[in-house]
Structure formats: C-alpha cells, structure tokens
NUZAKE-906886 format. One line per 10 residues: their letters; for each residue x, y, z of C-alpha. Coordinates in steps of 0.001 Angstrom, whole numbers, always signed. Layout:
% residues N
a> X/Y/Z ~ ...
//
This chain:
% residues 355
manlltrrsf> +3468/-7934/+1361 ~ +1795/-10727/+3726 ~ -1230/-9792/+5583 ~ -1316/-6030/+4476 ~ -4829/-4778/+4218 ~ -5252/-1214/+3684 ~ -8370/+760/+4227 ~ -8752/+1191/+539 ~ -8285/-2398/-391 ~ -10675/-3578/+2585
lqagfratva> -13314/-1254/+978 ~ -12453/-2182/-2406 ~ -12513/-5679/-1960 ~ -15894/-5628/+51 ~ -17333/-3808/-3041 ~ -16202/-6402/-5419 ~ -17638/-9160/-3040 ~ -20929/-7153/-2902 ~ -21054/-7161/-6913 ~ -20177/-10828/-7183
aglaslthip> -22486/-12022/-4520 ~ -25393/-10664/-6698 ~ -27558/-11214/-3529 ~ -29821/-7995/-3737 ~ -32422/-9246/-1440 ~ -29561/-9365/+1520 ~ -29911/-5919/+2519 ~ -27536/-4387/+5154 ~ -25349/-7500/+5342 ~ -21665/-7149/+5487
pflqralaeg> -19857/-7947/+2228 ~ -17640/-10957/+3664 ~ -20898/-12523/+4973 ~ -22553/-11945/+1656 ~ -19762/-13564/-29 ~ -20063/-16639/+2321 ~ -23681/-16943/+1694 ~ -23267/-16520/-2094 ~ -20467/-19324/-2185 ~ -22820/-21738/-470
nigisgkkll> -19887/-22465/+2171 ~ -21805/-21533/+5394 ~ -23320/-24289/+7325 ~ -22976/-27664/+8862 ~ -19901/-28582/+6705 ~ -18761/-25288/+5672 ~ -17317/-22158/+7239 ~ -18891/-20595/+10363 ~ -18044/-17542/+12568 ~ -16934/-17343/+16050
fifmrggndg> -17108/-13691/+17302 ~ -15592/-12277/+20507 ~ -16687/-8651/+21336 ~ -14579/-6585/+23541 ~ -17130/-4565/+25226 ~ -16594/-886/+26327 ~ -14236/+1818/+24965 ~ -11150/-422/+23831 ~ -8395/+1773/+22762 ~ -7811/+467/+19332
innvipimdp> -5007/+2853/+18636 ~ -3128/+1353/+21220 ~ -3838/-2185/+19995 ~ -2777/-1871/+16387 ~ -674/+1346/+16763 ~ -114/+3763/+13915 ~ +3397/+4179/+15115 ~ +4629/+6129/+11912 ~ +1972/+8691/+12271 ~ +3787/+11803/+13624
ayataratig> +540/+12730/+15367 ~ +572/+9373/+17627 ~ +3556/+10416/+19833 ~ +2579/+13744/+20036 ~ -1214/+13125/+21195 ~ -139/+10341/+23597 ~ +2810/+11581/+25266 ~ +2325/+9565/+28403 ~ +31/+6444/+27091 ~ +1573/+5926/+23576
lpkdpdpsvl> +3853/+2664/+23132 ~ +7393/+3708/+22184 ~ +9498/+2424/+19288 ~ +12271/+66/+20050 ~ +15417/+2329/+20353 ~ +17543/-279/+18641 ~ +18652/+1164/+15310 ~ +18217/-1924/+13438 ~ +14493/-2230/+14034 ~ +13035/+127/+11315
ydvatgtadv> +9436/+605/+11386 ~ +9240/+2424/+8291 ~ +10462/-607/+6283 ~ +8053/-2973/+4795 ~ +9306/-6697/+5618 ~ +5981/-8403/+5263 ~ +6264/-10150/+8625 ~ +5816/-9156/+12414 ~ +8661/-9456/+14570 ~ +8311/-12314/+17206
vpsnypyair> +9304/-10906/+20661 ~ +9503/-12383/+24204 ~ +6699/-11867/+26644 ~ +8444/-8907/+28350 ~ +9307/-6708/+25325 ~ +8343/-2956/+26472 ~ +8034/-1659/+22847 ~ +5643/-1446/+19755 ~ +5845/-4759/+17920 ~ +6884/-4006/+14300
lgngfaalnp> +4266/-5454/+12106 ~ +6488/-5185/+8785 ~ +4031/-3032/+6660 ~ +5939/+81/+6875 ~ +3428/+1883/+9228 ~ +1733/+114/+11912 ~ +2956/-1761/+15152 ~ +1306/-4112/+17541 ~ +849/-3804/+21408 ~ +3353/-5889/+22997
alydlapvyn> +744/-7340/+25317 ~ -329/-9067/+22042 ~ +3221/-10597/+21274 ~ +1439/-13950/+20935 ~ -506/-12903/+17629 ~ +2763/-12220/+15656 ~ +3425/-15805/+14669 ~ -45/-16296/+13879 ~ -96/-13033/+11798 ~ +3125/-14276/+10162
agdlalihrv> +1397/-17886/+9391 ~ -1231/-15984/+7314 ~ -4155/-16944/+9901 ~ -4741/-13491/+11180 ~ -5790/-10345/+9304 ~ -5541/-6874/+11116 ~ -8226/-4268/+9793 ~ -6822/-984/+10827 ~ -8394/+2597/+10993 ~ -11888/+1576/+9357
ayrtqsrshf> -14496/+3950/+10772 ~ -18010/+5084/+10138 ~ -19891/+8294/+9700 ~ -21444/+10403/+12443 ~ -18872/+9101/+15230 ~ -20094/+9341/+18667 ~ -17993/+9750/+21637 ~ -20366/+7558/+23653 ~ -19053/+3945/+23913 ~ -22778/+2790/+24075
dsekywekga> -23621/+4589/+20649 ~ -20344/+3159/+19092 ~ -21059/-403/+20520 ~ -24602/-344/+18693 ~ -23256/+1150/+15516 ~ -20780/-2040/+15165 ~ -23471/-4472/+16468 ~ -26016/-3231/+13939 ~ -23776/-2805/+11106 ~ -25412/+945/+10770
dgssanrlin> -24004/+4105/+11811 ~ -26018/+7009/+13598 ~ -26833/+8552/+10716 ~ -30635/+9535/+9769 ~ -31060/+6989/+7255 ~ -30046/+4248/+9765 ~ -31813/+4955/+12716 ~ -34710/+2729/+11869 ~ -32328/-327/+11749 ~ -32695/-2070/+15068
dgifyrtiae> -31787/-5657/+14311 ~ -28070/-7024/+14421 ~ -25671/-7501/+11737 ~ -25348/-11225/+12478 ~ -29135/-11568/+12864 ~ -29851/-10124/+9436 ~ -27268/-12333/+7863 ~ -28916/-15331/+9532 ~ -32561/-14411/+8952 ~ -32004/-13065/+5386
sgwnlnhals> -30377/-16232/+4349 ~ -33238/-18194/+5822 ~ -30930/-20598/+7775 ~ -32951/-20080/+10900 ~ -36024/-21366/+9184 ~ -34800/-24894/+8907 ~ -32238/-24932/+11882 ~ -33322/-24824/+15480 ~ -30006/-23395/+16322 ~ -28438/-20809/+14021
gvsvqsnlpq> -27055/-17958/+16042 ~ -25870/-18458/+19617 ~ -24480/-16239/+22167 ~ -22913/-17520/+25397 ~ -23063/-14698/+27821 ~ -25406/-12958/+30457 ~ -27554/-11165/+27886 ~ -28448/-11460/+24063 ~ -26175/-9102/+22377 ~ -27353/-6492/+19855
slrgefpmtn> -25735/-8256/+17035 ~ -28091/-11258/+17220 ~ -31281/-9293/+18117 ~ -34106/-9109/+15680 ~ -37931/-10293/+15375 ~ -37102/-14096/+15338 ~ -35443/-15660/+18279 ~ -31903/-16423/+18445 ~ -30253/-18241/+21228 ~ -28477/-16818/+24314
lssigrynll> -26966/-19131/+26985 ~ -25100/-18100/+30395 ~ -23915/-21790/+30412 ~ -24335/-24737/+28519 ~ -24679/-26957/+31686 ~ -27927/-25031/+32611 ~ -29599/-25631/+29294 ~ -31963/-28060/+30479 ~ -35489/-28947/+32099 ~ -34019/-28250/+35609
gvsnpsgsin> -35488/-30488/+38366 ~ -37223/-32751/+35682 ~ -36091/-36143/+36194 ~ -35860/-38512/+33213 ~ -35528/-42297/+34245 ~ -33587/-44358/+31649 ~ -35902/-46258/+29439 ~ -39164/-44722/+30821 ~ -41571/-43958/+28066 ~ -43740/-41870/+30573
sdrlkqlnai> -40911/-40012/+32376 ~ -41664/-36711/+34034 ~ -39254/-35006/+31376 ~ -41418/-36541/+28538 ~ -44445/-35126/+30223 ~ -43197/-31753/+30418 ~ -42100/-31828/+26983 ~ -45668/-32899/+25742 ~ -47022/-29994/+27913 ~ -44988/-27511/+26019
dasnlrphpd> -46157/-29085/+22862 ~ -49619/-28742/+23833 ~ -49410/-25180/+25001 ~ -47765/-24218/+21847 ~ -50618/-25569/+19715 ~ -53454/-23962/+21913 ~ -55183/-21176/+19905 ~ -54405/-17580/+21023 ~ -55875/-14044/+20505 ~ -53395/-11841/+18386
knnreliygl> -51298/-9334/+20581 ~ -48098/-7617/+20353 ~ -45101/-9956/+20566 ~ -47266/-13125/+20637 ~ -45530/-14804/+17429 ~ -41988/-13818/+19130 ~ -42990/-15614/+22317 ~ -44323/-18653/+20430 ~ -41273/-18761/+18534 ~ -39118/-18589/+21743
gvqfrdtldv> -41004/-21538/+23149 ~ -40590/-23595/+19927 ~ -36932/-22909/+19846 ~ -36538/-23894/+23406 ~ -38249/-27068/+22971 ~ -36401/-28160/+19847 ~ -32699/-27418/+21232 ~ -33393/-29015/+24774 ~ -31406/-32124/+23970 ~ -28623/-30759/+21979
fqdpsfatne> -26396/-29798/+24800 ~ -26972/-33096/+26712 ~ -24344/-34708/+24733 ~ -21347/-35739/+26896 ~ -18903/-34089/+24713 ~ -19876/-30742/+25847 ~ -18822/-31538/+29589 ~ -15156/-32607/+28651 ~ -12501/-30282/+28554 ~ -9939/-32489/+27081
fydtngtthl> -8629/-29995/+24548 ~ -4972/-29364/+24309 ~ -2534/-26796/+22737 ~ -151/-27513/+20068 ~ +2383/-28977/+22894 ~ -150/-31734/+23677 ~ +173/-31232/+27487 ~ -1170/-27561/+27974 ~ -4860/-27538/+28207 ~ -6427/-25147/+25351
fpiasgsdqk> -9017/-23877/+27922 ~ -8333/-23421/+31681 ~ -9851/-26612/+33554 ~ -10701/-25032/+36701 ~ -11131/-21526/+38265 ~ -7439/-21900/+39640 ~ -6020/-23400/+36595 ~ -3175/-21220/+35451 ~ -1364/-23136/+32812 ~ -1093/-20245/+30387
glgsgaygff> -332/-17659/+33104 ~ -3626/-16225/+32296 ~ -4952/-15613/+36258 ~ -7882/-17272/+37697 ~ -10178/-14267/+36535 ~ -9816/-15535/+32939 ~ -11634/-18757/+33610 ~ -15256/-17800/+32923 ~ -14389/-16076/+29529 ~ -12453/-18914/+28270
qniksaaqil> -15315/-21446/+29223 ~ -17523/-19186/+27349 ~ -15165/-19407/+24409 ~ -14948/-22982/+24558 ~ -18783/-23386/+24730 ~ -19159/-21182/+21684 ~ -16356/-23311/+19803 ~ -18055/-26474/+20592 ~ -21588/-25234/+19606 ~ -20053/-24585/+16183
antdaviagt> -18376/-27880/+15984 ~ -21156/-29832/+17047 ~ -24547/-27984/+16082 ~ -26037/-26554/+13076 ~ -25245/-23157/+14500 ~ -23338/-20865/+12112 ~ -22516/-17840/+14211 ~ -21630/-18033/+17720 ~ -19383/-16274/+20341 ~ -19189/-14231/+23496
eiggfdthta> -17772/-10993/+24872 ~ -15607/-9796/+27261 ~ -15902/-6408/+29345 ~ -13810/-4046/+31209 ~ -12323/-1981/+28190 ~ -13528/+1344/+29440 ~ -10087/+2263/+30755 ~ -10693/+6073/+31581 ~ -7863/+5771/+34265 ~ -5005/+3505/+34983
qvtdgsphlg> -4983/+2505/+31382 ~ -1083/+2358/+31545 ~ +1702/+2130/+34253 ~ +3248/+5545/+34737 ~ +6517/+5335/+32677 ~ +5877/+1788/+31400 ~ +2969/+2248/+28933 ~ +3427/-1420/+27880 ~ +1965/-2594/+31336 ~ -1195/-1491/+33111
ghasl> -4991/-2332/+32927 ~ -5166/-2323/+29160 ~ -2304/-4463/+28772 ~ -3823/-7037/+31232 ~ -7022/-6825/+29415
//
C-alpha cells in the first residue's frame, strides 16, 4: 500500500539504516540523517533538510486521526472529527490512496490504510500524499512522556527523552548531525534557522546561524561605495579580523564568542545576492505566487497573518538552494489550543483548523 508506514516498520527501517550506515562515531543522531551522511548525498549538490516546527501543544491526534480506534470517538466526544456518513466511504478498507476532497469537507479524510484519517483542514495534502511525496509517521512516541509542552518540545528538538541517561544531552538533534559530520568545519553556513531565536534543535558548542530576516543580515549603516578599495565597509571588516586575531585570556565561552565573530564575518556577503530579494516564485499554475508577495496578499486564501511565516519559509528554501547550508527552517507557533480548539458542533472548524 502506498505511503503506509507503521510504527513497527518505521523503527525496523531506522534500525536497518543504523546498521547499514556503520557510523559508530555519530552518536545520538537519528537513523535517517545517519543514512544521508553515510550515502554521501548531503551537501551542496545533494539532499538537504527544510524543517518547520509547530511550536506548542499541537494536537497530533486531530491531525492524523486514529479514526478506527474505538477509543478516539469515546475520548473526544466534542472535539473529535467524525467519519463521513456516506456508506460508500469505508475507513476500514485499505485502498492505498487518500480521498481528494473539497475545501469545505466536514469529515475526517480517509487515508486509505484501513485505520487512520486526515484532518479536513489538511485537504491540500491528499494529492501530495497520493503522489508519494509525503510520508505520515503516526503515533511514534518516546519514553518518560511529559504533560508539559515545554518538556516535550525539548525532547523532540534534542532527540532525547527525559530519562536519566539522556538528561545530560543539551545540544540539538540537527546540531549533532552537522557537528559530528564535520560539515560545519569547512562551510561558513551549515545549519540556519529563520526566526526570532535559535531553536534547541540547532544549539550546541559551535555556533549555528539564526536570522530574524535575511534583509537585516548586513553591516547596517556602513556604506560601501562602488569600486572603493578603502570603503567604510572594508575598514569595518578589517577591524573585525584584527579583533579576532588579538590574543585574549582563557575564559568561559571565549572560544564560542570567537567562533560567532568569525562566522558572522565569513557569511556577511552571502545574503547580498539580489536573488534573495526577489519573490517571483509561482505555483504550478504559473500565475499564483508560491509565497505571499505582501502582507495584504491573499492569493491562496491564507489571510494576511500568514505573510511573515511564509516569508521565513521562502528565506529558508532560498538558503538551502543558494548556499552551502544543509539544514534550514523556521517555526510557527500558537498551537497551545487549550480552549476554542474547535467550533461547537463543527469540529472541522475553529482555532486548530485555522492553524
């Protein structure tokens, strides 16, 4: 069946990949990233990773719905997504493909694996799933689960649960992949986040890059006259070099601060390419912009509030396409839907569906 990945097959595949990789030195790195490193297809001309972290207590059970689990309807009498009452829509039959439905479909979308369904607000994903370009990894958990959203976010971003053996792991899962592969030693840009703060997944001893906006990654207020060898900007860069070469006493975090300075200097010109300022990217119809072109743009019916998020996604995609970074991404928040998650009587509508 197409795109059917059970928990058991997911874990077995991960184990096989770990053995095949044979990278004993790569500790605490997820198997799919180990496999990419072992195959040598990660890098400038190879595969890269764009991540989107849905921050907060995202209700995964109402995203990918265990519709055939009898406990689902019982436990979620008011917020659960109902089955389609049409007798021809058989959720317990494995067809191998998801149902393609219109935007106003009010029921759980059959995924064709005889068990799970999709939130109708995610109807756009059905054709992507059917094309084999989307895998849904469902009900994969970890030990020592916590009811705290903050703890859970850290566990996923560190790739380590809250067990006593893992409490000393403080660096992120993407950071470890980059640092233990050595990619960051020869590339000024390796892991990049486009958001307000560097996420836990990219935090570690060596600096990764965090940008709130590509347009602000520059020596602000420093002029650079065309053709001027002794421009103010060049003087500033020389000053940075000189300060980095100056002997300094050993102190806590001194090497980290030095590394941040060198990285900043080495990547100053990366985002000055005019291609980063363009937004002439179109959807498959050739006329609809792939990303909103202004805060008021609503070509995809997303609302003006989506503009900042999609600008971040665009920046992350451009970074992966035009630089030597191998991991880049952003986040979207607001998923702590403790109240008003669904509209009374219409669980396919409400705060969670909007997100």
